[in-house]
mmCIF file of the N, C-alpha and C atoms, coordinates in Angstrom:
data_MODEL
# 
_entry.id   MODEL 
# 
loop_
_atom_site.group_PDB 
_atom_site.id 
_atom_site.type_symbol 
_atom_site.label_atom_id 
_atom_site.label_alt_id 
_atom_site.label_comp_id 
_atom_site.label_asym_id 
_atom_site.label_entity_id 
_atom_site.label_seq_id 
_atom_site.pdbx_PDB_ins_code 
_atom_site.Cartn_x 
_atom_site.Cartn_y 
_atom_site.Cartn_z 
_atom_site.occupancy 
_atom_site.B_iso_or_equiv 
_atom_site.pdbx_formal_charge 
_atom_site.auth_seq_id 
_atom_site.auth_comp_id 
_atom_site.auth_asym_id 
_atom_site.auth_atom_id 
_atom_site.pdbx_PDB_model_num 
ATOM 1   N N  . MET A 1 1  ? 159.010 56.646 50.167 1.00 0.00 ? 1  MET A N  1 
ATOM 2   C CA . MET A 1 1  ? 159.170 55.224 50.383 1.00 0.00 ? 1  MET A CA 1 
ATOM 3   C C  . MET A 1 1  ? 159.707 54.618 49.086 1.00 0.00 ? 1  MET A C  1 
ATOM 4   N N  . SER A 1 2  ? 160.649 53.721 49.237 1.00 0.00 ? 2  SER A N  1 
ATOM 5   C CA . SER A 1 2  ? 161.251 53.111 48.060 1.00 0.00 ? 2  SER A CA 1 
ATOM 6   C C  . SER A 1 2  ? 160.289 52.102 47.431 1.00 0.00 ? 2  SER A C  1 
ATOM 7   N N  . ARG A 1 3  ? 160.604 51.739 46.211 1.00 0.00 ? 3  ARG A N  1 
ATOM 8   C CA . ARG A 1 3  ? 159.751 50.788 45.493 1.00 0.00 ? 3  ARG A CA 1 
ATOM 9   C C  . ARG A 1 3  ? 159.704 49.439 46.204 1.00 0.00 ? 3  ARG A C  1 
ATOM 10  N N  . ARG A 1 4  ? 160.840 49.028 46.731 1.00 0.00 ? 4  ARG A N  1 
ATOM 11  C CA . ARG A 1 4  ? 160.902 47.745 47.434 1.00 0.00 ? 4  ARG A CA 1 
ATOM 12  C C  . ARG A 1 4  ? 160.066 47.778 48.717 1.00 0.00 ? 4  ARG A C  1 
ATOM 13  N N  . GLY A 1 5  ? 160.153 48.874 49.443 1.00 0.00 ? 5  GLY A N  1 
ATOM 14  C CA . GLY A 1 5  ? 159.378 49.016 50.669 1.00 0.00 ? 5  GLY A CA 1 
ATOM 15  C C  . GLY A 1 5  ? 157.886 49.075 50.384 1.00 0.00 ? 5  GLY A C  1 
ATOM 16  N N  . ARG A 1 6  ? 157.504 49.762 49.298 1.00 0.00 ? 6  ARG A N  1 
ATOM 17  C CA . ARG A 1 6  ? 156.100 49.856 48.921 1.00 0.00 ? 6  ARG A CA 1 
ATOM 18  C C  . ARG A 1 6  ? 155.534 48.495 48.530 1.00 0.00 ? 6  ARG A C  1 
ATOM 19  N N  . SER A 1 7  ? 156.294 47.726 47.761 1.00 0.00 ? 7  SER A N  1 
ATOM 20  C CA . SER A 1 7  ? 155.808 46.398 47.360 1.00 0.00 ? 7  SER A CA 1 
ATOM 21  C C  . SER A 1 7  ? 155.733 45.459 48.563 1.00 0.00 ? 7  SER A C  1 
ATOM 22  N N  . GLY A 1 8  ? 156.634 45.614 49.524 1.00 0.00 ? 8  GLY A N  1 
ATOM 23  C CA . GLY A 1 8  ? 156.575 44.811 50.741 1.00 0.00 ? 8  GLY A CA 1 
ATOM 24  C C  . GLY A 1 8  ? 155.341 45.150 51.568 1.00 0.00 ? 8  GLY A C  1 
ATOM 25  N N  . ALA A 1 9  ? 155.002 46.436 51.650 1.00 0.00 ? 9  ALA A N  1 
ATOM 26  C CA . ALA A 1 9  ? 153.819 46.863 52.398 1.00 0.00 ? 9  ALA A CA 1 
ATOM 27  C C  . ALA A 1 9  ? 152.551 46.357 51.727 1.00 0.00 ? 9  ALA A C  1 
ATOM 28  N N  . ILE A 1 10 ? 152.514 46.410 50.400 1.00 0.00 ? 10 ILE A N  1 
ATOM 29  C CA . ILE A 1 10 ? 151.344 45.916 49.663 1.00 0.00 ? 10 ILE A CA 1 
ATOM 30  C C  . ILE A 1 10 ? 151.218 44.408 49.849 1.00 0.00 ? 10 ILE A C  1 
ATOM 31  N N  . GLY A 1 11 ? 152.336 43.698 49.784 1.00 0.00 ? 11 GLY A N  1 
ATOM 32  C CA . GLY A 1 11 ? 152.314 42.252 49.988 1.00 0.00 ? 11 GLY A CA 1 
ATOM 33  C C  . GLY A 1 11 ? 151.837 41.888 51.387 1.00 0.00 ? 11 GLY A C  1 
ATOM 34  N N  . ALA A 1 12 ? 152.272 42.637 52.387 1.00 0.00 ? 12 ALA A N  1 
ATOM 35  C CA . ALA A 1 12 ? 151.830 42.381 53.757 1.00 0.00 ? 12 ALA A CA 1 
ATOM 36  C C  . ALA A 1 12 ? 150.336 42.643 53.910 1.00 0.00 ? 12 ALA A C  1 
ATOM 37  N N  . ALA A 1 13 ? 149.848 43.719 53.277 1.00 0.00 ? 13 ALA A N  1 
ATOM 38  C CA . ALA A 1 13 ? 148.418 44.034 53.357 1.00 0.00 ? 13 ALA A CA 1 
ATOM 39  C C  . ALA A 1 13 ? 147.585 42.946 52.688 1.00 0.00 ? 13 ALA A C  1 
ATOM 40  N N  . VAL A 1 14 ? 148.031 42.465 51.540 1.00 0.00 ? 14 VAL A N  1 
ATOM 41  C CA . VAL A 1 14 ? 147.315 41.390 50.845 1.00 0.00 ? 14 VAL A CA 1 
ATOM 42  C C  . VAL A 1 14 ? 147.313 40.124 51.698 1.00 0.00 ? 14 VAL A C  1 
ATOM 43  N N  . LEU A 1 15 ? 148.424 39.812 52.328 1.00 0.00 ? 15 LEU A N  1 
ATOM 44  C CA . LEU A 1 15 ? 148.504 38.636 53.191 1.00 0.00 ? 15 LEU A CA 1 
ATOM 45  C C  . LEU A 1 15 ? 147.536 38.748 54.360 1.00 0.00 ? 15 LEU A C  1 
ATOM 46  N N  . VAL A 1 16 ? 147.445 39.918 54.970 1.00 0.00 ? 16 VAL A N  1 
ATOM 47  C CA . VAL A 1 16 ? 146.518 40.125 56.087 1.00 0.00 ? 16 VAL A CA 1 
ATOM 48  C C  . VAL A 1 16 ? 145.080 39.930 55.631 1.00 0.00 ? 16 VAL A C  1 
ATOM 49  N N  . VAL A 1 17 ? 144.724 40.480 54.471 1.00 0.00 ? 17 VAL A N  1 
ATOM 50  C CA . VAL A 1 17 ? 143.360 40.346 53.960 1.00 0.00 ? 17 VAL A CA 1 
ATOM 51  C C  . VAL A 1 17 ? 143.039 38.881 53.660 1.00 0.00 ? 17 VAL A C  1 
ATOM 52  N N  . VAL A 1 18 ? 143.957 38.164 53.042 1.00 0.00 ? 18 VAL A N  1 
ATOM 53  C CA . VAL A 1 18 ? 143.735 36.749 52.710 1.00 0.00 ? 18 VAL A CA 1 
ATOM 54  C C  . VAL A 1 18 ? 143.593 35.922 53.978 1.00 0.00 ? 18 VAL A C  1 
ATOM 55  N N  . LEU A 1 19 ? 144.434 36.167 54.958 1.00 0.00 ? 19 LEU A N  1 
ATOM 56  C CA . LEU A 1 19 ? 144.336 35.423 56.216 1.00 0.00 ? 19 LEU A CA 1 
ATOM 57  C C  . LEU A 1 19 ? 143.034 35.733 56.949 1.00 0.00 ? 19 LEU A C  1 
ATOM 58  N N  . ALA A 1 20 ? 142.626 36.995 56.949 1.00 0.00 ? 20 ALA A N  1 
ATOM 59  C CA . ALA A 1 20 ? 141.366 37.363 57.613 1.00 0.00 ? 20 ALA A CA 1 
ATOM 60  C C  . ALA A 1 20 ? 140.179 36.711 56.910 1.00 0.00 ? 20 ALA A C  1 
ATOM 61  N N  . ALA A 1 21 ? 140.171 36.711 55.580 1.00 0.00 ? 21 ALA A N  1 
ATOM 62  C CA . ALA A 1 21 ? 139.075 36.085 54.830 1.00 0.00 ? 21 ALA A CA 1 
ATOM 63  C C  . ALA A 1 21 ? 139.046 34.576 55.077 1.00 0.00 ? 21 ALA A C  1 
ATOM 64  N N  . GLY A 1 22 ? 140.202 33.951 55.124 1.00 0.00 ? 22 GLY A N  1 
ATOM 65  C CA . GLY A 1 22 ? 140.259 32.520 55.405 1.00 0.00 ? 22 GLY A CA 1 
ATOM 66  C C  . GLY A 1 22 ? 139.781 32.194 56.802 1.00 0.00 ? 22 GLY A C  1 
ATOM 67  N N  . TRP A 1 23 ? 140.164 33.010 57.778 1.00 0.00 ? 23 TRP A N  1 
ATOM 68  C CA . TRP A 1 23 ? 139.721 32.790 59.149 1.00 0.00 ? 23 TRP A CA 1 
ATOM 69  C C  . TRP A 1 23 ? 138.212 32.966 59.258 1.00 0.00 ? 23 TRP A C  1 
ATOM 70  N N  . MET A 1 24 ? 137.655 33.975 58.598 1.00 0.00 ? 24 MET A N  1 
ATOM 71  C CA . MET A 1 24 ? 136.213 34.204 58.647 1.00 0.00 ? 24 MET A CA 1 
ATOM 72  C C  . MET A 1 24 ? 135.460 33.049 57.996 1.00 0.00 ? 24 MET A C  1 
ATOM 73  N N  . ALA A 1 25 ? 135.942 32.559 56.879 1.00 0.00 ? 25 ALA A N  1 
ATOM 74  C CA . ALA A 1 25 ? 135.287 31.440 56.191 1.00 0.00 ? 25 ALA A CA 1 
ATOM 75  C C  . ALA A 1 25 ? 135.377 30.177 57.043 1.00 0.00 ? 25 ALA A C  1 
ATOM 76  N N  . TRP A 1 26 ? 136.508 29.949 57.688 1.00 0.00 ? 26 TRP A N  1 
ATOM 77  C CA . TRP A 1 26 ? 136.689 28.765 58.519 1.00 0.00 ? 26 TRP A CA 1 
ATOM 78  C C  . TRP A 1 26 ? 135.803 28.823 59.750 1.00 0.00 ? 26 TRP A C  1 
ATOM 79  N N  . SER A 1 27 ? 135.743 29.985 60.411 1.00 0.00 ? 27 SER A N  1 
ATOM 80  C CA . SER A 1 27 ? 134.955 30.084 61.634 1.00 0.00 ? 27 SER A CA 1 
ATOM 81  C C  . SER A 1 27 ? 133.461 30.074 61.340 1.00 0.00 ? 27 SER A C  1 
ATOM 82  N N  . ALA A 1 28 ? 133.026 30.538 60.168 1.00 0.00 ? 28 ALA A N  1 
ATOM 83  C CA . ALA A 1 28 ? 131.607 30.537 59.822 1.00 0.00 ? 28 ALA A CA 1 
ATOM 84  C C  . ALA A 1 28 ? 131.110 29.126 59.522 1.00 0.00 ? 28 ALA A C  1 
ATOM 85  N N  . SER A 1 29 ? 131.992 28.237 59.082 1.00 0.00 ? 29 SER A N  1 
ATOM 86  C CA . SER A 1 29 ? 131.556 26.887 58.731 1.00 0.00 ? 29 SER A CA 1 
ATOM 87  C C  . SER A 1 29 ? 131.433 25.981 59.944 1.00 0.00 ? 29 SER A C  1 
ATOM 88  N N  . ASP A 1 30 ? 132.032 26.357 61.069 1.00 0.00 ? 30 ASP A N  1 
ATOM 89  C CA . ASP A 1 30 ? 131.979 25.536 62.275 1.00 0.00 ? 30 ASP A CA 1 
ATOM 90  C C  . ASP A 1 30 ? 130.931 26.090 63.226 1.00 0.00 ? 30 ASP A C  1 
ATOM 91  N N  . GLY A 1 31 ? 130.121 25.212 63.745 1.00 0.00 ? 31 GLY A N  1 
ATOM 92  C CA . GLY A 1 31 ? 129.144 25.616 64.745 1.00 0.00 ? 31 GLY A CA 1 
ATOM 93  C C  . GLY A 1 31 ? 129.767 25.523 66.127 1.00 0.00 ? 31 GLY A C  1 
ATOM 94  N N  . PRO A 1 32 ? 128.959 25.562 67.186 1.00 0.00 ? 32 PRO A N  1 
ATOM 95  C CA . PRO A 1 32 ? 129.488 25.434 68.540 1.00 0.00 ? 32 PRO A CA 1 
ATOM 96  C C  . PRO A 1 32 ? 130.178 24.097 68.743 1.00 0.00 ? 32 PRO A C  1 
ATOM 97  N N  . GLY A 1 33 ? 131.303 24.116 69.397 1.00 0.00 ? 33 GLY A N  1 
ATOM 98  C CA . GLY A 1 33 ? 132.022 22.880 69.672 1.00 0.00 ? 33 GLY A CA 1 
ATOM 99  C C  . GLY A 1 33 ? 132.747 22.313 68.466 1.00 0.00 ? 33 GLY A C  1 
ATOM 100 N N  . GLY A 1 34 ? 132.883 23.083 67.398 1.00 0.00 ? 34 GLY A N  1 
ATOM 101 C CA . GLY A 1 34 ? 133.599 22.618 66.224 1.00 0.00 ? 34 GLY A CA 1 
ATOM 102 C C  . GLY A 1 34 ? 132.793 21.727 65.298 1.00 0.00 ? 34 GLY A C  1 
ATOM 103 N N  . THR A 1 35 ? 131.492 21.614 65.523 1.00 0.00 ? 35 THR A N  1 
ATOM 104 C CA . THR A 1 35 ? 130.665 20.797 64.650 1.00 0.00 ? 35 THR A CA 1 
ATOM 105 C C  . THR A 1 35 ? 129.990 21.683 63.623 1.00 0.00 ? 35 THR A C  1 
ATOM 106 N N  . SER A 1 36 ? 129.651 21.120 62.508 1.00 0.00 ? 36 SER A N  1 
ATOM 107 C CA . SER A 1 36 ? 128.995 21.885 61.462 1.00 0.00 ? 36 SER A CA 1 
ATOM 108 C C  . SER A 1 36 ? 127.577 22.224 61.882 1.00 0.00 ? 36 SER A C  1 
ATOM 109 N N  . ALA A 1 37 ? 127.137 23.404 61.488 1.00 0.00 ? 37 ALA A N  1 
ATOM 110 C CA . ALA A 1 37 ? 125.777 23.832 61.810 1.00 0.00 ? 37 ALA A CA 1 
ATOM 111 C C  . ALA A 1 37 ? 124.786 22.991 61.006 1.00 0.00 ? 37 ALA A C  1 
ATOM 112 N N  . PRO A 1 38 ? 123.653 22.636 61.595 1.00 0.00 ? 38 PRO A N  1 
ATOM 113 C CA . PRO A 1 38 ? 122.668 21.836 60.865 1.00 0.00 ? 38 PRO A CA 1 
ATOM 114 C C  . PRO A 1 38 ? 122.031 22.655 59.743 1.00 0.00 ? 38 PRO A C  1 
ATOM 115 N N  . THR A 1 39 ? 121.652 21.969 58.690 1.00 0.00 ? 39 THR A N  1 
ATOM 116 C CA . THR A 1 39 ? 120.977 22.623 57.585 1.00 0.00 ? 39 THR A CA 1 
ATOM 117 C C  . THR A 1 39 ? 119.488 22.674 57.881 1.00 0.00 ? 39 THR A C  1 
ATOM 118 N N  . VAL A 1 40 ? 118.904 23.832 57.709 1.00 0.00 ? 40 VAL A N  1 
ATOM 119 C CA . VAL A 1 40 ? 117.483 24.006 57.982 1.00 0.00 ? 40 VAL A CA 1 
ATOM 120 C C  . VAL A 1 40 ? 116.777 24.286 56.663 1.00 0.00 ? 40 VAL A C  1 
ATOM 121 N N  . THR A 1 41 ? 115.748 23.515 56.373 1.00 0.00 ? 41 THR A N  1 
ATOM 122 C CA . THR A 1 41 ? 114.952 23.746 55.172 1.00 0.00 ? 41 THR A CA 1 
ATOM 123 C C  . THR A 1 41 ? 113.510 23.974 55.579 1.00 0.00 ? 41 THR A C  1 
ATOM 124 N N  . ARG A 1 42 ? 112.798 24.714 54.745 1.00 0.00 ? 42 ARG A N  1 
ATOM 125 C CA . ARG A 1 42 ? 111.395 24.981 55.041 1.00 0.00 ? 42 ARG A CA 1 
ATOM 126 C C  . ARG A 1 42 ? 110.515 23.965 54.336 1.00 0.00 ? 42 ARG A C  1 
ATOM 127 N N  . ALA A 1 43 ? 109.421 23.636 54.976 1.00 0.00 ? 43 ALA A N  1 
ATOM 128 C CA . ALA A 1 43 ? 108.446 22.747 54.355 1.00 0.00 ? 43 ALA A CA 1 
ATOM 129 C C  . ALA A 1 43 ? 107.739 23.500 53.236 1.00 0.00 ? 43 ALA A C  1 
ATOM 130 N N  . ARG A 1 44 ? 107.192 22.753 52.293 1.00 0.00 ? 44 ARG A N  1 
ATOM 131 C CA . ARG A 1 44 ? 106.464 23.405 51.196 1.00 0.00 ? 44 ARG A CA 1 
ATOM 132 C C  . ARG A 1 44 ? 105.303 24.213 51.736 1.00 0.00 ? 44 ARG A C  1 
ATOM 133 N N  . GLY A 1 45 ? 105.169 25.398 51.209 1.00 0.00 ? 45 GLY A N  1 
ATOM 134 C CA . GLY A 1 45 ? 104.078 26.273 51.620 1.00 0.00 ? 45 GLY A CA 1 
ATOM 135 C C  . GLY A 1 45 ? 104.376 27.066 52.878 1.00 0.00 ? 45 GLY A C  1 
ATOM 136 N N  . ALA A 1 46 ? 105.495 26.795 53.546 1.00 0.00 ? 46 ALA A N  1 
ATOM 137 C CA . ALA A 1 46 ? 105.830 27.536 54.760 1.00 0.00 ? 46 ALA A CA 1 
ATOM 138 C C  . ALA A 1 46 ? 106.324 28.926 54.382 1.00 0.00 ? 46 ALA A C  1 
ATOM 139 N N  . THR A 1 47 ? 106.034 29.868 55.218 1.00 0.00 ? 47 THR A N  1 
ATOM 140 C CA . THR A 1 47 ? 106.479 31.239 54.970 1.00 0.00 ? 47 THR A CA 1 
ATOM 141 C C  . THR A 1 47 ? 107.744 31.514 55.768 1.00 0.00 ? 47 THR A C  1 
ATOM 142 N N  . ARG A 1 48 ? 108.441 32.537 55.363 1.00 0.00 ? 48 ARG A N  1 
ATOM 143 C CA . ARG A 1 48 ? 109.655 32.923 56.070 1.00 0.00 ? 48 ARG A CA 1 
ATOM 144 C C  . ARG A 1 48 ? 109.292 33.527 57.421 1.00 0.00 ? 48 ARG A C  1 
ATOM 145 N N  . PRO A 1 49 ? 110.147 33.340 58.415 1.00 0.00 ? 49 PRO A N  1 
ATOM 146 C CA . PRO A 1 49 ? 109.881 33.971 59.701 1.00 0.00 ? 49 PRO A CA 1 
ATOM 147 C C  . PRO A 1 49 ? 109.995 35.491 59.571 1.00 0.00 ? 49 PRO A C  1 
ATOM 148 N N  . ALA A 1 50 ? 109.350 36.179 60.474 1.00 0.00 ? 50 ALA A N  1 
ATOM 149 C CA . ALA A 1 50 ? 109.389 37.643 60.449 1.00 0.00 ? 50 ALA A CA 1 
ATOM 150 C C  . ALA A 1 50 ? 110.817 38.117 60.625 1.00 0.00 ? 50 ALA A C  1 
ATOM 151 N N  . GLY A 1 51 ? 111.190 39.114 59.850 1.00 0.00 ? 51 GLY A N  1 
ATOM 152 C CA . GLY A 1 51 ? 112.534 39.667 59.928 1.00 0.00 ? 51 GLY A CA 1 
ATOM 153 C C  . GLY A 1 51 ? 112.649 40.657 61.074 1.00 0.00 ? 51 GLY A C  1 
ATOM 154 N N  . PRO A 1 52 ? 113.839 41.178 61.275 1.00 0.00 ? 52 PRO A N  1 
ATOM 155 C CA . PRO A 1 52 ? 114.020 42.156 62.341 1.00 0.00 ? 52 PRO A CA 1 
ATOM 156 C C  . PRO A 1 52 ? 113.222 43.423 62.044 1.00 0.00 ? 52 PRO A C  1 
ATOM 157 N N  . THR A 1 53 ? 112.773 44.066 63.094 1.00 0.00 ? 53 THR A N  1 
ATOM 158 C CA . THR A 1 53 ? 112.000 45.293 62.938 1.00 0.00 ? 53 THR A CA 1 
ATOM 159 C C  . THR A 1 53 ? 112.724 46.445 63.613 1.00 0.00 ? 53 THR A C  1 
ATOM 160 N N  . VAL A 1 54 ? 112.432 47.637 63.172 1.00 0.00 ? 54 VAL A N  1 
ATOM 161 C CA . VAL A 1 54 ? 112.991 48.851 63.759 1.00 0.00 ? 54 VAL A CA 1 
ATOM 162 C C  . VAL A 1 54 ? 111.937 49.427 64.689 1.00 0.00 ? 54 VAL A C  1 
ATOM 163 N N  . THR A 1 55 ? 112.330 49.706 65.923 1.00 0.00 ? 55 THR A N  1 
ATOM 164 C CA . THR A 1 55 ? 111.403 50.227 66.920 1.00 0.00 ? 55 THR A CA 1 
ATOM 165 C C  . THR A 1 55 ? 111.798 51.648 67.279 1.00 0.00 ? 55 THR A C  1 
ATOM 166 N N  . ASN A 1 56 ? 110.832 52.539 67.304 1.00 0.00 ? 56 ASN A N  1 
ATOM 167 C CA . ASN A 1 56 ? 111.065 53.922 67.690 1.00 0.00 ? 56 ASN A CA 1 
ATOM 168 C C  . ASN A 1 56 ? 110.888 54.034 69.200 1.00 0.00 ? 56 ASN A C  1 
ATOM 169 N N  . LEU A 1 57 ? 111.969 54.337 69.905 1.00 0.00 ? 57 LEU A N  1 
ATOM 170 C CA . LEU A 1 57 ? 111.923 54.429 71.364 1.00 0.00 ? 57 LEU A CA 1 
ATOM 171 C C  . LEU A 1 57 ? 111.743 55.885 71.770 1.00 0.00 ? 57 LEU A C  1 
ATOM 172 N N  . ALA A 1 58 ? 110.879 56.112 72.756 1.00 0.00 ? 58 ALA A N  1 
ATOM 173 C CA . ALA A 1 58 ? 110.565 57.472 73.181 1.00 0.00 ? 58 ALA A CA 1 
ATOM 174 C C  . ALA A 1 58 ? 111.453 57.966 74.312 1.00 0.00 ? 58 ALA A C  1 
ATOM 175 N N  . SER A 1 59 ? 112.050 57.041 75.079 1.00 0.00 ? 59 SER A N  1 
ATOM 176 C CA . SER A 1 59 ? 112.849 57.484 76.224 1.00 0.00 ? 59 SER A CA 1 
ATOM 177 C C  . SER A 1 59 ? 114.001 56.519 76.480 1.00 0.00 ? 59 SER A C  1 
ATOM 178 N N  . LEU A 1 60 ? 114.939 56.976 77.279 1.00 0.00 ? 60 LEU A N  1 
ATOM 179 C CA . LEU A 1 60 ? 116.071 56.146 77.652 1.00 0.00 ? 60 LEU A CA 1 
ATOM 180 C C  . LEU A 1 60 ? 115.623 54.976 78.528 1.00 0.00 ? 60 LEU A C  1 
ATOM 181 N N  . GLU A 1 61 ? 114.615 55.196 79.369 1.00 0.00 ? 61 GLU A N  1 
ATOM 182 C CA . GLU A 1 61 ? 114.108 54.139 80.235 1.00 0.00 ? 61 GLU A CA 1 
ATOM 183 C C  . GLU A 1 61 ? 113.511 52.996 79.413 1.00 0.00 ? 61 GLU A C  1 
ATOM 184 N N  . GLU A 1 62 ? 112.839 53.338 78.319 1.00 0.00 ? 62 GLU A N  1 
ATOM 185 C CA . GLU A 1 62 ? 112.267 52.302 77.443 1.00 0.00 ? 62 GLU A CA 1 
ATOM 186 C C  . GLU A 1 62 ? 113.377 51.485 76.792 1.00 0.00 ? 62 GLU A C  1 
ATOM 187 N N  . LEU A 1 63 ? 114.454 52.158 76.381 1.00 0.00 ? 63 LEU A N  1 
ATOM 188 C CA . LEU A 1 63 ? 115.599 51.445 75.810 1.00 0.00 ? 63 LEU A CA 1 
ATOM 189 C C  . LEU A 1 63 ? 116.215 50.510 76.842 1.00 0.00 ? 63 LEU A C  1 
ATOM 190 N N  . GLN A 1 64 ? 116.396 50.982 78.073 1.00 0.00 ? 64 GLN A N  1 
ATOM 191 C CA . GLN A 1 64 ? 116.977 50.150 79.116 1.00 0.00 ? 64 GLN A CA 1 
ATOM 192 C C  . GLN A 1 64 ? 116.086 48.946 79.420 1.00 0.00 ? 64 GLN A C  1 
ATOM 193 N N  . ALA A 1 65 ? 114.779 49.149 79.485 1.00 0.00 ? 65 ALA A N  1 
ATOM 194 C CA . ALA A 1 65 ? 113.861 48.049 79.774 1.00 0.00 ? 65 ALA A CA 1 
ATOM 195 C C  . ALA A 1 65 ? 113.901 46.995 78.673 1.00 0.00 ? 65 ALA A C  1 
ATOM 196 N N  . ARG A 1 66 ? 113.902 47.419 77.420 1.00 0.00 ? 66 ARG A N  1 
ATOM 197 C CA . ARG A 1 66 ? 113.955 46.458 76.307 1.00 0.00 ? 66 ARG A CA 1 
ATOM 198 C C  . ARG A 1 66 ? 115.304 45.748 76.259 1.00 0.00 ? 66 ARG A C  1 
ATOM 199 N N  . PHE A 1 67 ? 116.378 46.485 76.545 1.00 0.00 ? 67 PHE A N  1 
ATOM 200 C CA . PHE A 1 67 ? 117.716 45.909 76.500 1.00 0.00 ? 67 PHE A CA 1 
ATOM 201 C C  . PHE A 1 67 ? 117.883 44.863 77.599 1.00 0.00 ? 67 PHE A C  1 
ATOM 202 N N  . ASN A 1 68 ? 117.369 45.118 78.774 1.00 0.00 ? 68 ASN A N  1 
ATOM 203 C CA . ASN A 1 68 ? 117.522 44.205 79.909 1.00 0.00 ? 68 ASN A CA 1 
ATOM 204 C C  . ASN A 1 68 ? 116.506 43.071 79.904 1.00 0.00 ? 68 ASN A C  1 
ATOM 205 N N  . ALA A 1 69 ? 115.519 43.092 79.019 1.00 0.00 ? 69 ALA A N  1 
ATOM 206 C CA . ALA A 1 69 ? 114.481 42.061 78.998 1.00 0.00 ? 69 ALA A CA 1 
ATOM 207 C C  . ALA A 1 69 ? 115.046 40.685 78.646 1.00 0.00 ? 69 ALA A C  1 
ATOM 208 N N  . ASP A 1 70 ? 115.982 40.617 77.722 1.00 0.00 ? 70 ASP A N  1 
ATOM 209 C CA . ASP A 1 70 ? 116.578 39.346 77.294 1.00 0.00 ? 70 ASP A CA 1 
ATOM 210 C C  . ASP A 1 70 ? 118.065 39.373 77.626 1.00 0.00 ? 70 ASP A C  1 
ATOM 211 N N  . LYS A 1 71 ? 118.419 38.979 78.839 1.00 0.00 ? 71 LYS A N  1 
ATOM 212 C CA . LYS A 1 71 ? 119.795 39.108 79.306 1.00 0.00 ? 71 LYS A CA 1 
ATOM 213 C C  . LYS A 1 71 ? 120.769 38.187 78.588 1.00 0.00 ? 71 LYS A C  1 
ATOM 214 N N  . ASP A 1 72 ? 120.345 37.003 78.170 1.00 0.00 ? 72 ASP A N  1 
ATOM 215 C CA . ASP A 1 72 ? 121.265 36.043 77.554 1.00 0.00 ? 72 ASP A CA 1 
ATOM 216 C C  . ASP A 1 72 ? 121.171 36.012 76.036 1.00 0.00 ? 72 ASP A C  1 
ATOM 217 N N  . THR A 1 73 ? 120.571 37.026 75.446 1.00 0.00 ? 73 THR A N  1 
ATOM 218 C CA . THR A 1 73 ? 120.385 37.074 73.999 1.00 0.00 ? 73 THR A CA 1 
ATOM 219 C C  . THR A 1 73 ? 121.292 38.146 73.392 1.00 0.00 ? 73 THR A C  1 
ATOM 220 N N  . PRO A 1 74 ? 122.032 37.824 72.323 1.00 0.00 ? 74 PRO A N  1 
ATOM 221 C CA . PRO A 1 74 ? 122.825 38.879 71.678 1.00 0.00 ? 74 PRO A CA 1 
ATOM 222 C C  . PRO A 1 74 ? 121.901 39.929 71.067 1.00 0.00 ? 74 PRO A C  1 
ATOM 223 N N  . ARG A 1 75 ? 122.291 41.186 71.180 1.00 0.00 ? 75 ARG A N  1 
ATOM 224 C CA . ARG A 1 75 ? 121.469 42.289 70.682 1.00 0.00 ? 75 ARG A CA 1 
ATOM 225 C C  . ARG A 1 75 ? 122.294 43.238 69.856 1.00 0.00 ? 75 ARG A C  1 
ATOM 226 N N  . LEU A 1 76 ? 121.623 43.935 68.970 1.00 0.00 ? 76 LEU A N  1 
ATOM 227 C CA . LEU A 1 76 ? 122.247 44.973 68.165 1.00 0.00 ? 76 LEU A CA 1 
ATOM 228 C C  . LEU A 1 76 ? 121.464 46.249 68.391 1.00 0.00 ? 76 LEU A C  1 
ATOM 229 N N  . VAL A 1 77 ? 122.158 47.291 68.828 1.00 0.00 ? 77 VAL A N  1 
ATOM 230 C CA . VAL A 1 77 ? 121.516 48.578 69.040 1.00 0.00 ? 77 VAL A CA 1 
ATOM 231 C C  . VAL A 1 77 ? 122.034 49.520 67.959 1.00 0.00 ? 77 VAL A C  1 
ATOM 232 N N  . LEU A 1 78 ? 121.116 50.093 67.213 1.00 0.00 ? 78 LEU A N  1 
ATOM 233 C CA . LEU A 1 78 ? 121.462 51.007 66.134 1.00 0.00 ? 78 LEU A CA 1 
ATOM 234 C C  . LEU A 1 78 ? 121.033 52.407 66.553 1.00 0.00 ? 78 LEU A C  1 
ATOM 235 N N  . ALA A 1 79 ? 121.993 53.276 66.776 1.00 0.00 ? 79 ALA A N  1 
ATOM 236 C CA . ALA A 1 79 ? 121.687 54.645 67.193 1.00 0.00 ? 79 ALA A CA 1 
ATOM 237 C C  . ALA A 1 79 ? 121.966 55.578 66.016 1.00 0.00 ? 79 ALA A C  1 
ATOM 238 N N  . LEU A 1 80 ? 120.956 56.271 65.568 1.00 0.00 ? 80 LEU A N  1 
ATOM 239 C CA . LEU A 1 80 ? 121.087 57.187 64.441 1.00 0.00 ? 80 LEU A CA 1 
ATOM 240 C C  . LEU A 1 80 ? 120.928 58.620 64.929 1.00 0.00 ? 80 LEU A C  1 
ATOM 241 N N  . ALA A 1 81 ? 121.773 59.490 64.449 1.00 0.00 ? 81 ALA A N  1 
ATOM 242 C CA . ALA A 1 81 ? 121.682 60.898 64.803 1.00 0.00 ? 81 ALA A CA 1 
ATOM 243 C C  . ALA A 1 81 ? 121.333 61.695 63.544 1.00 0.00 ? 81 ALA A C  1 
ATOM 244 N N  . PRO A 1 82 ? 120.565 62.773 63.683 1.00 0.00 ? 82 PRO A N  1 
ATOM 245 C CA . PRO A 1 82 ? 120.162 63.549 62.510 1.00 0.00 ? 82 PRO A CA 1 
ATOM 246 C C  . PRO A 1 82 ? 121.287 64.386 61.909 1.00 0.00 ? 82 PRO A C  1 
ATOM 247 N N  . THR A 1 83 ? 122.444 64.435 62.539 1.00 0.00 ? 83 THR A N  1 
ATOM 248 C CA . THR A 1 83 ? 123.547 65.260 62.011 1.00 0.00 ? 83 THR A CA 1 
ATOM 249 C C  . THR A 1 83 ? 124.565 64.409 61.321 1.00 0.00 ? 83 THR A C  1 
# 
């Protein structure tokens, strides 16, 4: 690849990264409907809410039951393999 082609490819990659970062920053600042998300502060002496927990599932049926329990809630399933 020529020097000119290489610099053009690098410039395009940098442009893509900058545009993606700008889009992510813009979309994170807007809440639903284009309004800013409300600021939430804790009262003095209040503790933090419980964080996410890792659950050890024994069967596929247990995973399906837990997954289907909250149909309108976004979920994250983390599957780890020993290999």
